[in-house]
N, CA, C and O atoms as CSV, one atom per row, in Angstrom:
chain,resi,resn,atom,element,x,y,z
A,1,MET,N,N,-5.109,3.587,4.834
A,1,MET,CA,C,-5.339,2.937,3.383
A,1,MET,C,C,-6.977,2.987,3.030
A,1,MET,O,O,-7.320,2.606,1.911
A,2,THR,N,N,-8.105,3.508,4.087
A,2,THR,CA,C,-9.313,3.802,3.843
A,2,THR,C,C,-9.446,4.981,2.581
A,2,THR,O,O,-10.290,4.654,1.747
A,3,ALA,N,N,-8.961,5.901,2.387
A,3,ALA,CA,C,-8.795,6.565,1.487
A,3,ALA,C,C,-8.520,6.230,0.281
A,3,ALA,O,O,-9.095,6.732,-0.684
A,4,TYR,N,N,-7.553,5.287,0.186
A,4,TYR,CA,C,-6.963,4.492,-0.851
A,4,TYR,C,C,-8.449,3.839,-1.709
A,4,TYR,O,O,-9.103,4.010,-2.737
A,5,SER,N,N,-8.412,3.083,-0.588
A,5,SER,CA,C,-9.503,1.691,-0.852
A,5,SER,C,C,-10.989,2.813,-1.635
A,5,SER,O,O,-11.562,2.619,-2.707
A,6,ALA,N,N,-11.165,3.620,-0.899
A,6,ALA,CA,C,-12.586,4.425,-1.439
A,6,ALA,C,C,-12.256,4.763,-2.634
A,6,ALA,O,O,-12.834,4.242,-3.588
A,7,SER,N,N,-11.438,5.535,-2.783
A,7,SER,CA,C,-10.947,5.955,-3.967
A,7,SER,C,C,-10.524,5.310,-5.479
A,7,SER,O,O,-10.618,5.759,-6.622
A,8,LYS,N,N,-10.014,4.044,-4.926
A,8,LYS,CA,C,-10.324,3.283,-6.159
A,8,LYS,C,C,-11.243,2.487,-6.162
A,8,LYS,O,O,-10.987,1.616,-6.995
A,9,ALA,N,N,-12.616,2.232,-5.454
A,9,ALA,CA,C,-13.443,1.600,-5.400
A,9,ALA,C,C,-14.326,2.978,-6.528
A,9,ALA,O,O,-14.924,2.621,-7.543
A,10,ALA,N,N,-14.261,4.290,-6.168
A,10,ALA,CA,C,-15.233,5.126,-6.532
A,10,ALA,C,C,-14.495,5.165,-8.047
A,10,ALA,O,O,-15.327,5.312,-8.943
A,11,VAL,N,N,-13.284,5.076,-8.454
A,11,VAL,CA,C,-12.803,4.964,-10.010
A,11,VAL,C,C,-13.778,3.836,-10.741
A,11,VAL,O,O,-14.555,4.058,-11.670
A,12,ARG,N,N,-13.518,2.496,-10.040
A,12,ARG,CA,C,-14.610,1.635,-10.829
A,12,ARG,C,C,-15.804,1.590,-11.240
A,12,ARG,O,O,-16.363,1.032,-12.184
A,13,ASN,N,N,-16.304,2.616,-9.946
A,13,ASN,CA,C,-17.968,2.514,-9.982
A,13,ASN,C,C,-18.132,3.516,-11.192
A,13,ASN,O,O,-18.802,3.288,-12.200
A,14,LEU,N,N,-17.452,4.596,-10.944
A,14,LEU,CA,C,-17.621,5.820,-12.157
A,14,LEU,C,C,-16.889,4.854,-13.469
A,14,LEU,O,O,-17.543,5.095,-14.484
A,15,THR,N,N,-16.366,4.391,-13.610
A,15,THR,CA,C,-16.279,3.585,-14.920
A,15,THR,C,C,-17.363,2.833,-15.447
A,15,THR,O,O,-17.698,2.842,-16.632
A,16,ARG,N,N,-17.967,2.103,-14.424
A,16,ARG,CA,C,-19.276,1.386,-14.621
A,16,ARG,C,C,-20.498,1.954,-15.193
A,16,ARG,O,O,-21.310,1.589,-16.044
A,17,SER,N,N,-20.293,3.370,-14.137
A,17,SER,CA,C,-21.730,4.326,-14.583
A,17,SER,C,C,-21.465,4.953,-16.197
A,17,SER,O,O,-22.362,5.192,-17.006
A,18,TRP,N,N,-20.070,5.133,-16.404
A,18,TRP,CA,C,-20.031,5.822,-17.714
A,18,TRP,C,C,-20.025,4.353,-18.955
A,18,TRP,O,O,-20.081,4.419,-20.183
A,19,ALA,N,N,-19.960,3.453,-18.307
A,19,ALA,CA,C,-20.157,2.400,-19.823
A,19,ALA,C,C,-21.560,2.283,-19.915
A,19,ALA,O,O,-22.101,2.095,-21.004
A,20,GLU,N,N,-22.172,2.375,-18.899
A,20,GLU,CA,C,-23.863,2.013,-19.077
A,20,GLU,C,C,-24.569,3.277,-19.679
A,20,GLU,O,O,-25.645,3.336,-20.273
A,21,ASP,N,N,-23.478,4.499,-19.298
A,21,ASP,CA,C,-24.238,5.773,-20.051
A,21,ASP,C,C,-24.244,5.833,-21.547
A,21,ASP,O,O,-25.159,6.106,-22.324
A,22,LEU,N,N,-22.997,5.510,-21.754
A,22,LEU,CA,C,-22.581,5.661,-23.214
A,22,LEU,C,C,-22.999,4.237,-24.157
A,22,LEU,O,O,-22.802,4.129,-25.368
A,23,LYS,N,N,-23.683,3.094,-23.176
A,23,LYS,CA,C,-23.752,1.990,-24.340
A,23,LYS,C,C,-24.880,2.436,-25.371
A,23,LYS,O,O,-25.880,3.144,-25.259
A,24,GLY,N,N,-24.406,1.854,-26.234
A,24,GLY,CA,C,-24.463,1.967,-27.861
A,24,GLY,C,C,-24.570,3.274,-28.724
A,24,GLY,O,O,-25.279,3.673,-29.647
A,25,THR,N,N,-23.246,3.872,-27.779
A,25,THR,CA,C,-22.863,4.944,-28.944
A,25,THR,C,C,-21.500,4.691,-29.565
A,25,THR,O,O,-21.121,5.477,-30.434
A,26,GLY,N,N,-20.653,3.578,-29.174
A,26,GLY,CA,C,-19.665,3.253,-30.050
A,26,GLY,C,C,-18.471,3.545,-29.226
A,26,GLY,O,O,-17.384,3.048,-29.523
A,27,ILE,N,N,-18.624,4.363,-28.161
A,27,ILE,CA,C,-17.753,4.415,-27.120
A,27,ILE,C,C,-17.735,3.706,-25.949
A,27,ILE,O,O,-18.656,3.597,-25.140
A,28,GLY,N,N,-16.021,2.962,-25.874
A,28,GLY,CA,C,-15.925,2.037,-24.834
A,28,GLY,C,C,-15.308,2.801,-23.684
A,28,GLY,O,O,-14.813,3.909,-23.891
A,29,VAL,N,N,-15.318,2.231,-22.426
A,29,VAL,CA,C,-15.163,3.031,-21.054
A,29,VAL,C,C,-14.070,1.911,-20.747
A,29,VAL,O,O,-14.412,0.833,-21.232
A,30,ASN,N,N,-12.624,1.862,-19.952
A,30,ASN,CA,C,-12.109,1.026,-19.712
A,30,ASN,C,C,-11.221,1.526,-18.223
A,30,ASN,O,O,-10.687,2.634,-18.181
A,31,VAL,N,N,-11.177,0.875,-17.434
A,31,VAL,CA,C,-10.095,1.111,-16.210
A,31,VAL,C,C,-9.191,0.200,-16.327
A,31,VAL,O,O,-9.405,-0.965,-16.661
A,32,LEU,N,N,-7.664,0.901,-15.937
A,32,LEU,CA,C,-6.809,-0.246,-15.474
A,32,LEU,C,C,-6.785,0.320,-14.206
A,32,LEU,O,O,-6.716,1.501,-13.865
A,33,SER,N,N,-6.878,-1.128,-13.298
A,33,SER,CA,C,-6.712,-0.599,-11.847
A,33,SER,C,C,-5.640,-2.043,-11.242
A,33,SER,O,O,-5.997,-3.221,-11.218
A,34,PRO,N,N,-4.576,-1.605,-10.895
A,34,PRO,CA,C,-3.284,-2.972,-10.792
A,34,PRO,C,C,-3.915,-3.122,-9.224
A,34,PRO,O,O,-4.478,-2.164,-8.694
A,35,GLY,N,N,-3.783,-4.242,-8.639
A,35,GLY,CA,C,-3.616,-4.683,-7.561
A,35,GLY,C,C,-2.045,-4.201,-6.856
A,35,GLY,O,O,-1.122,-3.525,-7.308
A,36,ALA,N,N,-2.287,-5.004,-5.356
A,36,ALA,CA,C,-1.207,-4.657,-4.647
A,36,ALA,C,C,0.032,-4.939,-5.285
A,36,ALA,O,O,0.304,-6.070,-5.688
A,37,THR,N,N,1.030,-3.669,-5.429
A,37,THR,CA,C,2.112,-3.856,-6.220
A,37,THR,C,C,3.645,-3.390,-5.151
A,37,THR,O,O,3.697,-2.376,-4.454
A,38,ALA,N,N,4.642,-4.317,-5.271
A,38,ALA,CA,C,5.611,-4.323,-4.231
A,38,ALA,C,C,6.470,-2.720,-4.644
A,38,ALA,O,O,7.693,-2.855,-4.688
A,39,THR,N,N,6.103,-1.698,-4.851
A,39,THR,CA,C,6.741,-0.632,-5.405
A,39,THR,C,C,8.011,-0.195,-3.587
A,39,THR,O,O,8.131,-0.761,-2.500
A,40,GLU,N,N,8.644,1.039,-4.211
A,40,GLU,CA,C,9.601,1.465,-2.799
A,40,GLU,C,C,8.870,1.691,-1.901
A,40,GLU,O,O,8.971,0.998,-0.889
A,41,LEU,N,N,7.848,2.781,-1.972
A,41,LEU,CA,C,6.667,3.230,-1.207
A,41,LEU,C,C,6.027,2.080,-0.364
A,41,LEU,O,O,6.111,1.921,0.853
A,42,ALA,N,N,5.421,1.377,-1.211
A,42,ALA,CA,C,4.861,0.190,-0.409
A,42,ALA,C,C,5.668,-0.696,0.639
A,42,ALA,O,O,5.163,-1.204,1.640
A,43,GLU,N,N,6.854,-0.789,0.296
A,43,GLU,CA,C,7.834,-1.512,1.080
A,43,GLU,C,C,8.173,-0.369,2.288
A,43,GLU,O,O,7.953,-0.594,3.478
A,44,GLU,N,N,8.558,0.480,1.943
A,44,GLU,CA,C,8.590,1.456,3.172
A,44,GLU,C,C,7.323,1.833,4.159
A,44,GLU,O,O,7.419,1.938,5.382
A,45,ALA,N,N,6.276,1.992,3.492
A,45,ALA,CA,C,4.802,2.112,4.429
A,45,ALA,C,C,4.503,1.062,5.303
A,45,ALA,O,O,4.220,1.181,6.495
A,46,LEU,N,N,4.623,-0.550,4.293
A,46,LEU,CA,C,4.314,-1.605,5.197
A,46,LEU,C,C,5.052,-2.651,5.808
A,46,LEU,O,O,4.599,-3.604,6.443
A,47,ARG,N,N,6.509,-2.316,5.493
A,47,ARG,CA,C,7.331,-3.234,6.030
A,47,ARG,C,C,7.074,-4.642,5.755
A,47,ARG,O,O,6.053,-4.871,5.106
A,48,VAL,N,N,7.806,-5.652,6.122
A,48,VAL,CA,C,7.434,-6.945,5.513
A,48,VAL,C,C,6.152,-7.331,6.132
A,48,VAL,O,O,5.428,-8.046,5.439
A,49,ALA,N,N,5.839,-7.080,7.010
A,49,ALA,CA,C,4.907,-7.965,7.777
A,49,ALA,C,C,3.500,-7.533,6.899
A,49,ALA,O,O,2.779,-8.488,6.610
A,50,GLY,N,N,3.011,-6.075,6.417
A,50,GLY,CA,C,2.399,-5.540,5.937
A,50,GLY,C,C,1.876,-6.062,4.405
A,50,GLY,O,O,0.793,-5.996,3.823
A,51,GLN,N,N,3.238,-6.627,4.049
A,51,GLN,CA,C,3.267,-7.045,2.707
A,51,GLN,C,C,2.794,-8.186,2.903
A,51,GLN,O,O,1.652,-8.183,2.442
A,52,LYS,N,N,3.056,-9.216,3.355
A,52,LYS,CA,C,2.604,-10.528,3.803
A,52,LYS,C,C,1.203,-10.475,4.097
A,52,LYS,O,O,0.489,-11.434,3.801
A,53,VAL,N,N,0.640,-9.244,4.762
A,53,VAL,CA,C,-0.699,-9.476,4.554
A,53,VAL,C,C,-1.495,-8.945,2.990
A,53,VAL,O,O,-2.534,-9.459,2.576
A,54,PHE,N,N,-0.928,-8.098,2.451
A,54,PHE,CA,C,-1.515,-7.718,1.292
A,54,PHE,C,C,-1.207,-8.977,0.283
A,54,PHE,O,O,-1.990,-9.187,-0.642
A,55,ALA,N,N,-0.327,-9.612,0.429
A,55,ALA,CA,C,0.021,-11.055,-0.379
A,55,ALA,C,C,-1.207,-12.124,-0.262
A,55,ALA,O,O,-1.853,-12.743,-1.108
A,56,ALA,N,N,-1.243,-12.062,1.239
A,56,ALA,CA,C,-2.389,-13.149,1.441
A,56,ALA,C,C,-3.572,-12.990,0.847
A,56,ALA,O,O,-4.441,-13.834,0.630
A,57,MET,N,N,-3.544,-11.693,0.563
A,57,MET,CA,C,-5.355,-11.647,0.212
A,57,MET,C,C,-5.703,-11.487,-1.343
A,57,MET,O,O,-6.822,-11.151,-1.732
A,58,THR,N,N,-4.347,-11.834,-2.404
A,58,THR,CA,C,-4.444,-12.210,-3.564
A,58,THR,C,C,-4.476,-13.554,-3.962
A,58,THR,O,O,-4.096,-14.294,-3.055
A,59,PRO,N,N,-4.813,-14.171,-5.060
A,59,PRO,CA,C,-4.984,-15.336,-5.574
A,59,PRO,C,C,-3.905,-15.709,-5.548
A,59,PRO,O,O,-3.790,-16.780,-4.952
A,60,LEU,N,N,-2.483,-15.062,-6.170
A,60,LEU,CA,C,-1.294,-15.889,-6.193
A,60,LEU,C,C,-0.323,-15.915,-5.196
A,60,LEU,O,O,0.819,-16.374,-5.232
A,61,GLN,N,N,-1.206,-15.108,-3.898
A,61,GLN,CA,C,-0.279,-15.209,-2.731
A,61,GLN,C,C,0.759,-14.253,-2.634
A,61,GLN,O,O,1.513,-14.343,-1.665
A,62,ARG,N,N,0.960,-13.202,-3.605
A,62,ARG,CA,C,2.141,-12.396,-3.429
A,62,ARG,C,C,1.502,-11.240,-4.289
A,62,ARG,O,O,0.476,-11.268,-4.968
A,63,MET,N,N,2.642,-9.937,-4.009
A,63,MET,CA,C,2.759,-8.873,-4.285
A,63,MET,C,C,3.042,-8.697,-5.862
A,63,MET,O,O,3.846,-9.484,-6.362
A,64,ALA,N,N,2.546,-7.893,-6.535
A,64,ALA,CA,C,2.621,-7.826,-7.917
A,64,ALA,C,C,4.433,-7.251,-7.694
A,64,ALA,O,O,4.762,-6.654,-6.669
A,65,ILE,N,N,5.350,-7.532,-8.724
A,65,ILE,CA,C,6.877,-6.829,-8.533
A,65,ILE,C,C,6.572,-5.772,-9.992
A,65,ILE,O,O,6.102,-6.152,-11.065
A,66,ARG,N,N,6.989,-4.423,-9.634
A,66,ARG,CA,C,7.128,-3.550,-10.515
A,66,ARG,C,C,8.413,-3.580,-11.347
A,66,ARG,O,O,9.401,-3.338,-10.653
A,67,ARG,N,N,8.712,-3.836,-12.794
A,67,ARG,CA,C,10.055,-3.807,-13.488
A,67,ARG,C,C,9.939,-2.862,-14.254
A,67,ARG,O,O,9.009,-2.911,-15.059
A,68,ARG,N,N,10.857,-1.675,-14.255
A,68,ARG,CA,C,11.215,-0.458,-15.493
A,68,ARG,C,C,10.890,-1.311,-16.789
A,68,ARG,O,O,9.933,-0.967,-17.482
A,69,SER,N,N,11.517,-2.212,-17.075
A,69,SER,CA,C,11.468,-2.786,-18.360
A,69,SER,C,C,10.060,-3.236,-18.990
A,69,SER,O,O,9.890,-3.408,-20.197
A,70,GLU,N,N,9.119,-3.394,-18.049
A,70,GLU,CA,C,7.786,-3.828,-18.436
A,70,GLU,C,C,6.895,-2.279,-19.692
A,70,GLU,O,O,6.816,-1.052,-19.744
A,71,ARG,N,N,6.596,-3.088,-20.186
A,71,ARG,CA,C,5.835,-2.211,-21.429
A,71,ARG,C,C,4.624,-1.546,-20.602
A,71,ARG,O,O,4.111,-2.330,-19.804
A,72,ARG,N,N,4.091,-0.312,-20.633
A,72,ARG,CA,C,2.868,0.448,-20.175
A,72,ARG,C,C,2.069,0.099,-21.259
A,72,ARG,O,O,2.343,-0.242,-22.409
A,73,PRO,N,N,0.932,0.267,-20.602
A,73,PRO,CA,C,-0.217,0.063,-21.643
A,73,PRO,C,C,-0.303,1.338,-22.611
A,73,PRO,O,O,0.363,2.339,-22.349
A,74,ARG,N,N,-1.135,1.280,-23.734
A,74,ARG,CA,C,-1.254,2.077,-24.720
A,74,ARG,C,C,-2.596,2.284,-24.792
A,74,ARG,O,O,-3.353,1.320,-24.678
A,75,PHE,N,N,-3.130,3.685,-25.009
A,75,PHE,CA,C,-4.370,4.178,-24.573
A,75,PHE,C,C,-4.878,4.683,-26.083
A,75,PHE,O,O,-4.244,5.721,-26.278
A,76,SER,N,N,-5.520,4.489,-26.955
A,76,SER,CA,C,-6.490,5.214,-27.897
A,76,SER,C,C,-7.067,6.330,-27.580
A,76,SER,O,O,-7.430,6.314,-26.404
A,77,HIS,N,N,-7.355,7.485,-28.235
A,77,HIS,CA,C,-8.034,8.598,-28.082
A,77,HIS,C,C,-9.043,8.851,-28.899
A,77,HIS,O,O,-8.799,8.865,-30.105
A,78,LEU,N,N,-10.117,9.054,-28.528
A,78,LEU,CA,C,-11.247,8.979,-29.376
A,78,LEU,C,C,-11.507,10.690,-29.748
A,78,LEU,O,O,-11.413,11.483,-28.811
A,79,ARG,N,N,-11.791,11.141,-30.960
A,79,ARG,CA,C,-11.929,12.718,-31.481
A,79,ARG,C,C,-13.479,12.655,-31.028
A,79,ARG,O,O,-14.155,11.644,-31.223
A,80,THR,N,N,-13.974,13.794,-30.422
A,80,THR,CA,C,-15.283,13.736,-30.667
A,80,THR,C,C,-15.934,15.129,-31.452
A,80,THR,O,O,-15.107,15.952,-31.844
A,81,THR,N,N,-16.809,15.299,-31.596
A,81,THR,CA,C,-17.205,16.679,-32.366
A,81,THR,C,C,-18.199,17.293,-31.070
A,81,THR,O,O,-18.477,16.570,-30.113
A,82,ALA,N,N,-18.606,18.474,-31.159
A,82,ALA,CA,C,-19.310,19.231,-30.116
A,82,ALA,C,C,-20.443,19.121,-30.688
A,82,ALA,O,O,-20.564,19.045,-31.911
A,83,LEU,N,N,-21.667,19.093,-29.644
A,83,LEU,CA,C,-23.044,18.715,-30.122
A,83,LEU,C,C,-23.663,20.511,-30.408
A,83,LEU,O,O,-24.804,20.712,-30.823
């Protein structure tokens, strides 16, 4: 879990750094970082007790449920010219 937490924090902090570096250029930087989600892998790795621990750390006291029918986020791509 240590590597997962560290990598998630690294992505969040890199996003903040890019947003600061690109301020005023018209380029926006965002990160999509879902919380604990009850996937097949999570169920297998955490078992019921581990899922309860993760759920207790969330405001709604539950893990997110992944649904195949959920719409995935759409991203826009910016084209830039070489300097």
